[in-house]
Structures are given as structure tokens and as C-alpha cells.
C-alpha positions as CSV (number, residue, x, y, z in Angstrom):
1,M,132.2,112.7,122.8
2,P,128.5,112.9,121.8
3,D,125.7,113.3,124.5
4,K,124.5,109.9,125.2
5,P,121.0,109.2,126.0
6,R,120.0,108.6,129.4
7,G,118.8,105.1,130.2
8,P,115.3,104.0,131.7
9,E,116.7,104.1,134.8
10,S,117.4,107.2,135.3
11,L,115.2,109.6,137.7
12,A,117.2,112.9,136.4
13,F,114.5,113.6,133.8
14,Q,113.8,117.5,133.5
15,P,110.5,118.8,133.0
16,G,109.7,119.9,129.5
17,C,107.1,122.0,128.2
18,P,104.3,120.3,126.1
19,Y,105.1,122.5,122.8
20,G,108.6,122.6,123.1
21,I,109.9,126.0,124.5
22,H,112.4,124.5,126.1
23,R,114.4,123.2,123.2
24,V,114.6,126.9,121.8
25,I,118.0,128.7,121.4
26,E,117.4,132.0,119.4
27,P,115.6,133.8,119.5
28,E,113.9,133.0,123.0
29,G,110.3,133.4,123.3
30,V,108.9,131.8,120.1
31,L,107.9,128.4,119.5
32,P,110.3,125.5,117.9
33,Q,109.0,126.0,114.6
34,A,109.9,130.0,114.4
35,A,112.8,129.3,116.4
36,W,116.1,129.7,114.2
37,K,118.1,127.1,116.5
38,L,117.2,124.4,118.2
39,D,119.2,122.2,121.2
40,N,118.8,118.9,119.5
41,S,120.5,117.1,122.5
42,P,119.2,113.4,122.3
43,V,119.0,113.8,126.5
44,I,115.2,113.7,126.8
45,R,113.2,115.7,128.8
46,D,110.3,113.9,131.0
47,N,107.5,114.5,128.2
48,E,109.7,113.9,125.0
49,I,110.5,110.8,122.5
50,L,113.8,109.4,121.2
51,I,114.0,108.6,117.6
52,D,116.7,107.0,115.8
53,V,116.0,108.1,112.8
54,G,116.7,106.0,109.4
55,T,115.2,108.2,106.6
56,L,114.4,112.2,106.2
57,N,111.3,112.7,103.8
58,I,112.5,116.2,102.9
59,D,109.4,118.5,101.5
60,A,109.0,118.3,97.9
61,A,109.4,122.2,97.8
62,S,112.3,122.4,99.9
63,F,114.3,119.4,98.2
64,K,113.4,120.7,94.6
65,Q,114.9,124.3,96.2
66,I,118.4,122.4,96.9
67,V,118.9,120.5,94.0
68,S,118.2,124.0,92.2
69,T,120.9,125.3,93.8
70,A,123.8,122.7,92.8
71,K,126.3,123.7,89.9
72,P,124.9,123.7,86.2
73,G,125.3,120.5,84.2
74,A,125.7,118.5,87.5
75,S,125.3,114.7,87.3
76,P,123.3,113.1,89.5
77,A,125.8,111.6,91.5
78,E,127.3,115.6,92.3
79,K,123.5,116.4,92.9
80,R,123.6,113.7,96.0
81,E,126.5,115.3,97.3
82,H,125.0,118.4,96.8
83,V,122.0,117.7,98.8
84,A,123.6,115.8,101.6
85,R,125.9,119.0,102.0
86,T,123.2,120.9,102.1
87,V,121.2,119.1,104.8
88,S,124.3,118.5,106.9
89,D,125.0,122.1,106.6
90,I,121.3,123.3,107.7
91,V,121.3,120.6,110.1
92,S,124.5,121.8,111.9
93,R,123.5,125.4,112.0
94,R,119.8,125.4,113.1
95,G,119.7,122.0,115.0
96,K,116.5,121.3,112.8
97,M,115.7,120.7,109.0
98,H,114.2,124.0,108.3
99,N,115.1,125.0,104.8
100,P,115.8,129.3,105.5
101,V,114.9,129.8,101.6
102,T,111.4,127.6,101.8
103,G,111.0,127.8,105.0
104,S,109.9,124.1,105.2
105,G,110.7,120.8,106.3
106,G,109.2,117.6,106.3
107,M,109.0,114.8,108.1
108,L,110.9,111.6,109.4
109,L,111.0,107.7,109.7
110,G,112.8,105.7,112.5
111,R,112.6,103.5,115.7
112,L,111.8,104.7,118.8
113,R,114.3,104.4,121.2
114,Q,113.2,106.0,124.6
115,F,110.2,107.7,126.4
116,G,110.1,109.9,129.0
117,P,108.0,109.4,131.8
118,K,105.4,111.5,130.9
119,A,105.6,111.1,126.8
120,P,102.7,110.0,125.3
121,R,102.5,106.5,123.9
122,R,100.2,106.7,120.9
123,G,98.4,104.0,119.5
124,G,100.1,101.7,122.3
125,A,103.6,102.7,120.9
126,K,106.2,101.2,122.3
127,E,110.2,101.2,122.3
128,G,111.8,99.4,119.2
129,D,108.8,100.5,117.0
130,F,109.1,102.3,113.3
131,V,107.3,105.2,113.3
132,A,106.7,108.4,111.2
133,T,106.2,111.7,112.6
134,L,103.3,113.7,111.8
135,V,105.0,117.0,112.4
136,S,107.6,119.3,109.9
137,L,111.3,118.8,110.5
138,S,111.1,122.8,110.8
139,L,110.2,122.1,114.6
140,T,111.8,118.8,115.2
141,P,115.3,118.5,117.2
142,L,117.5,116.4,114.7
143,R,121.3,115.8,115.0
144,I,122.9,113.9,112.0
145,D,125.8,111.7,112.7
146,K,126.1,110.3,108.8
147,I,124.1,110.5,105.4
148,K,124.0,107.3,104.1
149,E,122.3,107.9,101.0
150,V,120.6,110.6,98.9
151,H,117.3,109.4,96.7
152,L,116.6,112.3,93.9
153,D,113.6,110.8,92.8
154,K,111.8,110.4,95.8
155,D,113.0,113.4,97.8
156,Q,114.4,111.2,100.7
157,V,117.6,111.2,102.6
158,D,118.6,108.1,104.5
159,I,120.6,108.9,107.8
160,E,122.1,107.9,111.0
161,G,120.9,110.2,113.8
162,T,119.0,111.0,116.5
163,A,115.4,113.1,116.9
164,V,113.3,114.3,119.4
165,V,109.4,114.4,119.5
166,F,107.7,116.8,121.9
167,E,104.4,115.4,124.4
168,S,102.3,117.7,121.8
169,G,103.7,115.8,118.6
170,P,101.7,113.4,116.6
171,Y,103.2,110.5,115.3
172,A,102.0,107.1,113.6
173,V,103.4,103.5,114.2
174,I,103.8,102.2,110.9
175,P,101.3,99.2,110.1
176,P,102.3,95.8,109.2
177,D,100.6,95.6,105.6
178,F,102.4,98.8,104.3
179,R,106.1,99.1,103.5
180,K,108.1,101.9,105.0
181,T,109.0,103.8,102.1
182,L,105.1,104.0,101.1
183,A,103.8,104.8,104.5
184,L,106.5,107.3,105.1
185,A,105.7,108.9,101.5
186,L,101.9,108.8,102.5
187,L,102.1,109.9,105.8
188,D,104.2,112.8,104.8
189,V,101.1,114.6,103.4
190,A,98.4,112.6,105.2
191,G,96.6,115.9,105.8
192,A,95.5,116.2,102.2
193,P,93.0,113.4,101.9
194,A,91.3,114.6,105.3
195,Q,91.4,118.0,104.3
196,V,90.2,117.8,100.5
197,A,87.4,115.4,101.8
198,R,86.1,118.7,103.8
199,L,86.4,120.9,101.3
200,V,84.4,119.4,98.3
201,G,81.4,118.3,98.0
202,K,78.9,116.7,96.0
203,G,78.6,118.0,92.4
204,D,81.7,120.2,92.8
205,T,84.0,120.6,89.8
206,V,87.4,120.2,91.2
207,L,90.7,121.5,89.8
208,V,94.0,119.7,90.9
209,L,96.8,121.3,90.2
210,G,99.7,119.6,90.7
211,A,97.9,116.2,90.1
212,G,100.4,113.9,89.0
213,G,102.3,114.4,92.2
214,K,101.6,112.3,95.5
215,S,99.4,114.9,97.1
216,G,98.0,115.4,93.5
217,L,97.2,112.2,93.0
218,I,95.6,111.6,96.9
219,S,94.0,114.5,96.8
220,S,92.7,113.7,93.0
221,A,91.3,110.3,94.5
222,V,89.6,112.0,97.3
223,A,87.9,114.8,94.8
224,R,86.5,112.0,92.4
225,E,84.8,110.3,95.8
226,K,83.4,113.3,97.4
227,V,81.9,115.0,94.0
228,G,80.1,111.5,92.8
229,P,78.8,111.0,89.2
230,E,77.2,114.5,88.8
231,G,80.6,116.2,89.5
232,K,83.8,117.2,88.0
233,V,87.8,116.4,88.3
234,I,90.3,118.5,86.1
235,A,93.7,117.1,86.5
236,V,96.6,119.7,85.7
237,A,99.8,118.1,85.5
238,H,103.3,119.5,84.0
239,S,105.8,116.8,83.4
240,K,105.1,113.6,80.9
241,A,105.8,111.1,83.9
242,S,103.3,113.4,86.1
243,T,100.8,113.6,83.4
244,E,101.0,109.6,82.7
245,R,100.4,109.0,86.5
246,A,97.5,111.5,86.7
247,M,95.9,109.7,83.9
248,K,97.0,106.3,84.8
249,L,94.9,107.0,88.2
250,G,92.0,107.5,86.2
251,A,90.6,110.0,88.5
252,A,89.7,112.9,86.7
253,D,87.3,113.4,83.8
254,V,90.1,115.4,82.4
255,V,93.9,115.2,82.7
256,L,95.8,118.5,81.4
257,S,99.0,118.8,80.7
258,A,100.1,122.6,81.7
259,D,102.5,124.9,83.2
260,A,101.0,126.3,86.5
261,K,103.3,129.3,86.5
262,D,101.7,130.5,83.3
263,A,98.4,131.6,84.9
264,I,96.6,132.8,81.9
265,S,97.4,129.7,79.5
266,T,96.1,127.5,82.8
267,M,93.2,129.4,82.8
268,V,92.2,129.2,79.1
269,A,93.1,125.5,79.1
270,V,90.8,125.0,82.3
271,L,87.9,127.0,80.8
272,K,88.3,125.4,77.3
273,A,88.0,121.8,79.0
274,N,85.0,122.8,81.3
275,G,82.4,124.3,78.9
276,G,83.7,127.9,79.7
277,R,83.2,127.5,83.5
278,K,85.7,127.7,86.3
279,A,86.5,125.5,89.2
280,D,84.3,125.2,92.2
281,V,87.2,124.0,94.7
282,T,91.1,124.6,93.7
283,I,93.8,122.0,95.4
284,N,97.0,123.2,94.7
285,C,99.9,120.7,94.8
286,V,102.5,122.4,92.9
287,S,105.9,122.1,94.6
288,V,107.4,125.1,92.5
289,P,107.0,128.9,93.5
290,G,104.5,131.0,91.4
291,T,101.5,129.2,90.8
292,E,99.5,131.1,93.2
293,M,97.5,133.0,90.3
294,A,97.0,130.2,88.4
295,S,94.7,128.4,91.5
296,I,93.0,131.9,91.6
297,L,91.9,132.9,88.2
298,C,90.8,128.8,87.6
299,T,88.4,129.1,90.4
300,Q,85.0,130.9,90.1
301,S,83.3,133.9,92.3
302,R,82.9,132.7,96.0
303,G,85.1,129.2,95.3
304,K,87.7,127.9,97.6
305,V,91.6,127.5,96.7
306,Y,93.2,125.3,99.0
307,F,97.1,126.2,99.0
308,F,98.4,122.6,100.2
309,S,102.1,123.4,98.7
310,M,104.9,124.6,101.0
311,A,106.0,126.4,97.6
312,T,102.7,129.1,98.2
313,S,103.6,132.9,98.6
314,F,100.8,133.4,100.4
315,T,101.4,137.0,100.5
316,A,101.2,136.5,96.6
317,A,98.0,134.5,97.1
318,A,96.4,137.5,98.9
319,L,97.5,140.6,97.1
320,G,97.0,138.7,93.7
321,A,93.6,137.8,94.4
322,E,92.7,141.2,95.4
323,G,95.1,142.7,92.3
324,V,92.3,140.8,90.0
325,G,89.1,141.5,92.1
326,A,89.0,137.5,92.6
327,D,86.3,137.1,95.5
328,V,87.7,133.6,96.2
329,E,88.3,131.9,99.5
330,L,92.3,131.0,100.5
331,I,92.7,128.3,102.4
332,I,96.1,128.0,104.1
333,G,97.2,124.1,103.5
334,N,97.1,122.3,107.1
335,G,99.4,119.3,107.4
336,Y,97.4,118.1,110.5
337,A,93.8,116.9,110.8
338,E,92.1,114.9,113.7
339,D,92.6,111.2,112.6
340,H,94.6,112.1,109.6
341,A,97.3,109.0,109.5
342,E,94.4,106.1,109.6
343,I,92.5,108.3,106.7
344,A,95.2,108.1,104.7
345,L,96.1,104.9,105.2
346,E,92.8,103.7,104.8
347,L,92.3,105.3,101.5
348,L,95.5,103.6,100.2
349,R,93.8,100.2,101.6
350,Q,90.8,100.7,99.5
351,N,92.2,102.1,96.5
352,Q,94.4,99.4,95.0
353,K,95.2,101.5,91.6
354,L,96.5,104.4,93.7
355,R,98.4,102.5,96.0
356,A,99.9,101.0,92.9
357,I,101.2,104.0,91.4
358,L,102.7,105.4,94.9
359,E,104.3,101.6,95.2
360,D,106.0,102.1,91.7
361,M,106.9,106.0,93.1
362,F,108.6,105.0,96.2
363,P,109.7,101.5,96.0
364,G,112.2,99.8,98.5
365,E,111.7,98.3,101.9
């Protein structure tokens, strides 16, 4: 029989660590994100929150890696079955959705079921509210009882199951003016607008790689606001659909279709589009590996390269920059920033063109 969560009347809540160390099964002494396996029991501690999960928003790099391991020539139905089987296997072995190849997770949408007596009720949250977690699935105790549907076009998996949020874990109540699927997709990359706004200044030339995906579109929109009329935004997308989305948004002065895995060709295209100058700030939102050197080579000396993509190899970036003598500041993308959920939601409220594009990308309830 599955474990049953304690009811609100229970007085037997055990104390828990704010960072969830009590959930680590192996290896001992590490935090949940670094752990190989977590205890995913729905019996919560005094500082935990239990969520009935509806949808997993799998990190784009992780989802693409899983799909890529389907058999050659697989049909969409076979790919969906493969994703469902792989996700179930990872969660059953690890107690969390932590892709062992990419090292990344994602985040989830669900309904609040139960609060421990010491658990924070952020934003006045209450039982029954729909929330999106703002911490990675790679550290979230998760149990899947059933996979209902796999959405290949959205990197999402609908499930029945439970998840546990620690005292230190932020989450956001889904506001009434947002569809759940749109809010989930947006909040998955909520760190991007807040972080990009900090990095970009008036008059900068900003290069966005992967500009046609959700984080790339959002980053382009914020960059446009920050650089002002004296600055410039250059968007690089790969597929026809992503290039068309970047063009439709209209945030970039120039939209290029290029393969960021080809560092030299990408650099040549950017130099040609920008009068022989490199970018002051490069934002990498590409969800496939091998784009570190394009980011570095397209950035001027003492410029900044912000790797928001979880497909990034930070070893490749650091050693690659050294190898080509590039004196650039390499910045690891942080999915969390103070008030990042509110900043991301307000961005879409103010930018209706961006919102319409993302609504088309993420239809649903």
C-alpha cells in the first residue's frame, strides 16, 4: 500500500532541515540537488509542503536528450512512449526527476495539498491553490503514480503523483490572469528576465543565442528595453520556426539563422551583421550542447557571457575561453533572483506581443 500523508490533525510531524538534507538517501552528507537518490515519501516533515502534481515541465536540454535516445525513425507516439518510460525510470530510481546525462531537472505545476506547521505560506498560499515550483526538479522529492500524457512540443509531461517542497524552496501561486500552461512555461525560465536586466546596460550591443525559444524570446524582450535606442539586439535562432518567432517578436535589430554549434560561422555572421564588432553581452539560451565557443568568440574583450542554458559545459566554456585567449566574464545562469516570478509575470502583462507568441507556443488550460 502506498504511504498516506498525515492529516492536518496529526501531531506527529518530525522536524526537517530547511535545505532538505533529511531527504537524502545517498550519498550521505550532500544537499538534495547533488544527491543520487532522495526519499520521495509523501509523509511530510514539519517544515515541508506536499503538492499533488499535475504537470512536469522538463528542462529543455533534458527533454531533448531523452527524445534523442528514442529508436531511429521513431514515430511521435513511440517518442512519447519512450519519454514516459524514461522519466518514470529516472524518478523510480532516484526519487526525483534528475536526468543523469544532462544533470538538469525542470519544475512542476500542482495543487497544494498539505503544509507542515512550520512551512512557509508564500504570498498567502493555502491548500487547494495551484502553484508552480521555482526550484529544480533535480532536488525535488517526486513520486509518479501515473503518466497521463507527454507533450513533445512543450517539453511537458502530465502526471498523477506527489512532490515535496522544502522550507527553503520558493514557489508561486498561479495568478488568475494566466493560463496554467503559460504560467508554468514562463516561471520555468523566470530567472532570465531578472538576470538579463542586471547584466544589460543602455547602449550595449546584446547577442541572444537561441533567441526563438521561450527563454531566448524573453531575454530578447528585456534586452530591447534595457539597451534603449542607442543599443542593439542581435538574435540568433536555428530552426525556421524559431527564427520566425524571433522575427515576429520584433525585439531584435537583426535576426540571424545560424547553428551556434558552429562557432566560427556564427562569429562571422555576427561580425558581418554588426559592422565588424562583437557583442558587449551575449546571452546563451540554446538547449543543445556545444555552443560555448560561439558565445565566447562573439563577445568582445572584457564583455560578458551569460549561460542560461542547462546544456552548457562550464568546463568547456572556461577552458575554451582560455584556449582562444578570450578575456571575457563567464557567468553561470542562476534560475533564482529576488522577486523573479513577479518580474517575469509583469513582463508578460506589459508585453502583449511576447505574451501572444508564448500563448501560441504553450496552448492549454
